[in-house]
N, C-alpha and C positions, 0 to 999 in steps of 0.2 A: 503493500499499499504506498502510496506516494506520501510522506508528509510534508505539510506547509505550517509555516507559523499562523495559529489560528487566535484572530484578534475577535473578541466576544465582548460588546458593549453592553451595560445592563445599568440602567439607570435605577439609583436606590434613593428614596427620599428618608431621610431621616430626623424623627421628629423630638429634639431635645428642650423640653421646657416651652422656651416660647420663641425659638427659633428653628430654621430647617438646615439641614446640611445634606447639598446632592452631591452624589459621587458617581464618577463614571468608572465602574469596573473593568480594566482594559487589560486582558490577559496577554502576557508579552512571553518574547522566548526567553528559554532558560538561562540565567548568567550564572549558573554552577553555584547557586545559593545551595544551603543545606537546606534552605525550605522550598527550594523549587521541586515541583512535581510535574508529570506527564500523566495525563489521564489518556490511555489509548483506548479509543472510540470500538465498542464491540468486543472489547476485554472484559468481560462480566466477573470473573475470577481473579484478575490483576497477576496474572502470570506471564505477562507481557507477550502474548499472542492471541489471536482470534483463532479459536478451534470450536472441535465438534462440541467440546465441554461448555462453552460459552452459550451454542446453539441450545443444550438440555437445559441450561439455566435459565435462558430467555423462555424456554417452552413452557417451564413450569411457573415462571412468572404470570405468564399469560393463563393458563389452566387455573391456578389459583387466584386471579385477580388481583394481585398484590399491586398497593399505590406505592410504586418507589418514589415517587414525588415527594410523599411525606413522611416516608418511613426510612429511605436509603438514598440520598441525594446522590451519592458518587455512583452507584448502581445506576441509578436513573439518567444521567449524564453518560454514562458509557452504554446504557443500552439505547438510549434516543439517536439511532445511528443518522436518521435522516435531520434530525435538528428542528421539527415541528413542534417542540415544546411537552410532547407526550410519548408514552411507550405504549406500542400496540402492536398487531398483526402486523402493520407495515414494516415496522422496525425489525420484527423477527424473520418476514421473508427476507428481507435485506440480509441479515445475519448469514441465513440459510444461503442465499445466493453467492456471498463473498467466501465461505466454506468450500463451496462446490466450485469456485473459481470462476463463476459467470459474471462476476465484477470483481474489479481490482481496487477499487475504495469506497469508501462512504460518502454520501453527501456532504458531511461535515467532516471536517480535519482533527485529530487529534488535539487537546487542551493543554498548552502548558500553563501552570500557575505556580503562584507562591503562596504558602499557608501564611496567614494572617497578613496580606495585604490587599484590605479589605477595598483601599479606594483604588487599587489597580494603578498607582503610580509606578511600581518596580521596588518600591522599597517600604519598610516598616516604619509607622510614624505616629504623632500624638493622635491624629485624625483617624488612624485606623483602631486604636484604641478607643476614642470617641464613638466610633459607629458599633464595636463590639458591645462595649456598653450598652447601647441603645438597643442592640439586637437581644441581648440577654435580659434586658426589662421590658422587652416586646413593645417597643415603641419605634418599631420600624414598619410600615404598610409595605404590601406586595412583595415579600422576603423571597428573593429568588433562590433557585437549587445552587447556583455557582456562588452565590454569597455564602449561603452555608457551609460549601465544601471548603472556602477559603478561611472560612472563621472556625473550623473545626481544626485548630492548631496541634493540637495533642494525638490528632486522627484516632479518638476513640469513639467516633460515630455520634458523638453529643458535643452541642455547642453549649457551654455552661461556664462558671466561674473560673474553673480550672484553664480554659483557655486564655481567658483575660488574664489571668496571674502569669502565664506563658509568653503572652503578647508582650505585656509589660517587662519583663525581664528583657525580651528581645531589644525592645524601643530602648530601654534604660540603657542597656550595654551599649548599644550604638549610638546613644548621644555623645560618648565620650571614647575619643579614639588616642590612646597614649601611644607615642612612638619612642618615647625614652624618658625615665624617672629615674634620676642619677640624686641619691641622698649621699650627703656627707658632714662632717663636724668641722666648723670653723673654730678650733681651739683643741686643748687635749682634754680627752675623757678621764673626768675624775670622779664620775657618779653624781655629778651635776653638772650637765653640759651648758657650756655657756649660749653659743649658736647652733642650731642645726637648719642646716639649709637643704631644699630640695632644688633641682634644676629639671622641668618638666617640658614636654615638647609634644604636640599634638595636634586635635582639631576635635570640634565639636560639631553635633546637629542640633542647633539651638541657637537663639538668638545672641546671647551674651552667656559667660561665665565666671564664677568666682573661686577663688581658694581661701580656705580659713588661715587665718595668722594668728600668732601669738607675740605679742612684741611686749614686754615688761609687764607681764603677766595680763596683758588685755587682750581677748579676741576680737578679731574683726574680719570682715570679709574684704579680700583686696580683689579687685576686678584683674582677670586676665586680658591680655591686651592680645586683640584678634585682629588679623590681616582680612582684606577682602572674601578670603575663601574660608574664613573662620578657623586660620589655624593660628597657633601661638608657640612662643617659644621664652621660657619665663624662667628666670633663677627668682626663688621665693626664701625669704627667711621666716623662718617658722616660729622659732622661740628665741627669746632674749632672756637669761639669767635665772630663767625658772623652769622646771621639769612640768607643764602643767597639763600636758596632753600627753602623758604616756599611758599607752596600753598594757601594757607589760613591760619587765626590767629592761630596760636597755633597748626597746621597741618605741618607736613614735608614729604618728599616725596624724594626717590631714586629710580635708575633706573637699572635692571640688564639686561645684553645685552648676548644673546647666539649667540656665532658664530659657522657656519658651512661652512666652505670654504668661498668662497664667500658672501654666504647669512650672515644676522644679523637681530635678532628680540629682540626687546625692550620691556622691561615687568617694567612698574611703580608700586612700592610699595609706600602706602600712611600709612602714621603714624595714630593713634588714635589721640584724643585728648591730647597731652602728658602734658598741664597745667593742666587741670582737674584731670586726672588719678594721676598725682604726688600729687598735693595737698590733693586728697582724702587718698592717701596712707600714705604719708609722712609728713603731717602737723598735724600730731597726736602728741600730746605733750607727752604723755605716752613711744610711739615708738620710739620717738628721744631720750626720758632721758635713756631709756634701751638701745640703741644702744651706746650712749656715755659712758654711765656707762661700758657696756661691754667691749670698747675699751681700757679702762684704768684700768678695774678689774686685780686683780691677780689670780681671779678665771675663770674657764670656764665659769659660771653664774653669774653674779654678783649679790650681796646682795640686796635685795629689800631696804634696809636702804638707799643703795646709789643710786639707783635710784629714790627714793622719794625726797632725799637730791637734786639731780641734776633737778629734775622737778621742784620742789619747786625754785630754784635758777634761772632756765631759766626764770621761768612765773615771777617772783619779778622783775629780770632784763627788760623784755620786757614791762611791766606793768608801771614801773617806767618811762623808757625812750623813750618809744613807739612814742610819740608826736614830742620828738626833734629828734630821730632818726628812723623813720619810717623803714629805711631797716633792722634794727633788726626784725623786722616780717617776713623778707623774707630770712634772712640767718639762715639756718637750719644744723642741722647734719644729714645727709642721714642715713635714716632707712630701706629703700626697697633696691631692687635688686642692688646690687655693687659689685666689686671685690676686691680680696687681690692679692698679689704678693708673690711668695714663690721661693726664690734661695735655690737650691738644690745642694750636690755635684755629681759629676760626675756620680757615682753608683746608688744614688737613683733617680736621673733624668731619667736615662736611665729603672730603673725599673719602674717610671711612666708611661714613652714611651711604655714600654711592659705590663703595666696593673698589674705590680707585687707588686708596693708600697701599703702597706695597715696600716702602721701607723698611716695615718691620717685618718683611715674609721670611727672611732668614732667621732672625730671632726668634720667630713663632714657630718654626721647624726645630729649630735646635733645642728650645724649651718646651717642646709638645705642646703648645697651645692648641686647644681643642675648642674654645666657645671664645667668640668674641661679642660684647654687648655694649649697646651705647645707652647712655644715661639710666643705666637699669639700679643705680644704688643711690643716687644724689640727684638733686635738681641742678649741682651745680653744672654750669654750662661747658661742653665741650669736653665732657668726662666720659670715657671709654673703659670698659673692664676685661679683662682677658682673663681666661680661665685655664691654668696649666696642669700637668699631671707628673711635674718632677721639681726640681729645683731652679729656682729664674732668679736671675741678677737684675733688678730692676734699675739699677743704675745705666744698664746698657741701653735702655730704652730713651733716656734722657739723651742719649747723644744723636738720637736720630733726627731728621727735619721735621720741624714743625711739633715736636713733643716737648712741652713746657714743662713738666714732672711726671714722676712716675716713682711708684712705692706698693708694698702689701698694705692693706688694711689689718691692722693685727687688734682682733675683737676677743681672742683666746688667751691662753697662757702662751708665753714665748720666752726664749732665750736671745740676748745680744750680746756682742762681744766688740771689744775694742784692745789696741794695744797702747798701754799707758805708762811713759815712764820706763819703756823697755819691756814691760811685762803685760801679758794678756789678762784682762779682766773680763769676766764673765758676769752678768746680771741676769738672774731666773724670774721672772715675772709670772706672779699667780694672781689671775684677775678673780676677785670674789663675786662682785657685779659691776654694774653700770659705771660705779663712782668707787669702791675701794679696791684698792692694788696692794699686794704684798711683793717686795722684792729683797732677794736673797742677793749679796754680793760675795763674789771670790775674787783673789788674785791668785796666777800662778806663777811662782818663782823658783828657778831651778827644779823644774818639773814637779813641784809641791805644790797642795793647795793651801791658801790661806782664807778664813772667813773673814771677810770684811765688815759684816754685820746685816742686820735686818731694817727695812725701812717698811712702815704700813702708812698709807695714804690717810686713814681715819685716824691712826692714833698720833702721827706725827705730822699731821697737815700744815702745822706752822714752822717744822724745821726741817731741813735736809741734811742728813751726813756728808761731811766732805767727801766721801768716796763717791758718791752718788752725784753732788755737785760736779767733782772733777769729771765723772764720766759723762754726765750731760754739757759740760764744756766742750768737751775734745770732739 
């Protein structure tokens, strides 16, 4: 039998409250969706072919006077081979003639349809939910067999609330398409994360979308920035100084809400175990030493001698003082994914926006820059941010044309180092909250560590020790 695309147009009037919704149900060719189906005309036992078995079934329907239109819409559509809206002896004869090869096709073609697509627009939508709800509530006049067929989404032969639940799950899952979700910690995991960020990329099927953010203990809805195709690519800070959205230890969550008119659908995103992932990636002494060495070096890639020196110094400081100051083991220099912020002149910033700025391409390749955002963190004009996957020397970017300044945004714990009076000094910064920091100072002399002292911004707000003043001055 020759098969052609069958287009069936059925007009449905849906009465809901005081308004009407008209939907044209247009059956389209299969798009390889898991909900696409093909109804083979004349195949009454659904074995994929028209045979004598179907002829016997059709004969039984005729002899028993079964009204398929009200009892089994799928069988009715398959048996109405001439498409006149009824199943009778004419269809029975045509099936017999087809089996005897007296005809090679039926007056109507096979029907391609999508389960749950009640509007016939080739997709699942809020309108489909609205029509199905009206159908279940018996608010639709002149219900067609085709409408009942596509409404039976779970294919149990009955259109009921179970189909509505199924359809809502389909529509809700289609409302948000995520292409990438990257969680990371901006700071060191100490059991009280300072900043948790998530980079999300994808698209929505709706008018707008928001993501729940938490800043300084306050929950708010942040609008996702959508382009004309309803796509988004955004970095969001989810928490600041308080673990207020923990769903279980070391796991975090946020919610993306998609809005379409008065309808809203919420999708929860759950983080991986940030603590274990962070420790695995960043509690690597060599990685930490290389990252810190890179940040202070005058070269794109720091010399191995400097990396060796820093690794040795950090190790001897922690080994010597870890029992007295266990927090030294948790204060690390971030060596995994992080951001640097670049301030450009106006002309260069416009080039970045248009994708024409190429002066930093070589550095971006060396430093494994995998994301460039513009104005994503601040209202400061001409500010771009670059996400990297390894050690980066921000000073190298300042040497490029059009770049006015560059640096890392330090929101979590960190380590700083300088050579003062011939000895390398290290400051271990512990950020307790938005306003309070603790600083542990150490000096390395003849490969031996010396504890310079401890400074707390709350306890010693009116006076700084000489060693800290000296460090900040140099």
